[in-house]
N, C-alpha and C positions, 0 to 999 in steps of 0.2 A: 854495906849499910844501906847504900844507894839501892842495889837488888832487892834488898828486903822490901825498903821501902815503895818502889817501884811496882813488885810483884803483889804489896797488899793494895795499894792505888787500884791496881788492876782488877785486881778481883770485887772490889768495893765497887768500882764504876760497872763493871760487868754485871754484878747484883743488883745495883739501883738502875741501871738503863735495859737490861735484858736485852742484847741486841741480837736479830735474827742472823744466823750463817746462812749463805746461798746454799741451795742442796747442789751444787756443782763442786763446793768447796768444802764439804761436811766430811767425806771420808778423808782429808787432810787435817783437820783440825786436830786430831788426838794427837799425830804425828808432829804437830807443830808445837802443841803444849808441851811434849816428852821432850823435844828438843831444847825447848825454850827454858824448862826448867834443869835441862844439863847445864845451860849459860849460866844460870841464876845460881846453881851449886858450885859452879867452876869458878864464878866470881866469888862467892863466898870463901871458897877453899883458898883463892888467890889473897883474899883481903886478910885472910888468918894467917896465912903465912907470910905476909908484908911485901908481897909483889904484885897487888892491885893495879890496874891501867883501865880507866875509864874508855879510853879509845879500844882496846884489845877486848875490852868487856862487851862494848856495842857491835863491834865486828864480829864477834865470836856470838852474839846472840841472834843478830841478822842473819848470818852465814849458815849457822845450826837449822836453823827455821826453814831458809831457803834451800839449801840443798836437801834435807830431808823429804821436803815437800815435793821437791824435786824427783827424787830418786822414787818415791810413792807414786809420782805421776807417770812418769817413764813405765815402770811395774803395770800401772794401768792399761794403759797402752800396748803393751808387749802381752798382755793377758797375764800378767803374774804379779797384779797389783798388792793381793793377799801374804804373797810369798815374801816380798822385799818390805811389806807393813811391817811384816815379823822381825826381819832381820834388822830394821832400822829400829824396831821399839828395844830387842834384845842389845845390840850394840850401845844404844843410849842409854838404857836401863842398864847395864855394866858399868857405863861413865858414872852414872849419878851414884851407885852404890859407892863405886870406888873412892868420889868425891867426897860423898857423907862419910864412909869410914876414916878418910882423913880428916874432916873435920871433926869428926869424933873424938880421934885420937889426939886431936889439937887440943880441943876443949878438955877433955879428962884425962888425957894424958895416960890413956889406956889404950 
């Protein structure tokens, strides 16, 4: 529940304050958002499974974002940023869909 409330508060604050993202960080923002969504859905799945731990969630959230952005940054430095961005999105997308499927099975028993 904390993750969902945090996500909602973050979305509302973003819509109200409309922060500017520095140009140098713009390529990393979509990757960071997908990594954060992976952590949120993982946290929701853990909550529904009864094994949610707030410390694990915070560490997972921060480390997902930092690791994903670092991989894309290193890819940019090596000249293969687009390929590594695609790889990160695919891997995190698979994890997100896996967590959503588990949440669906838990909620709807289907």
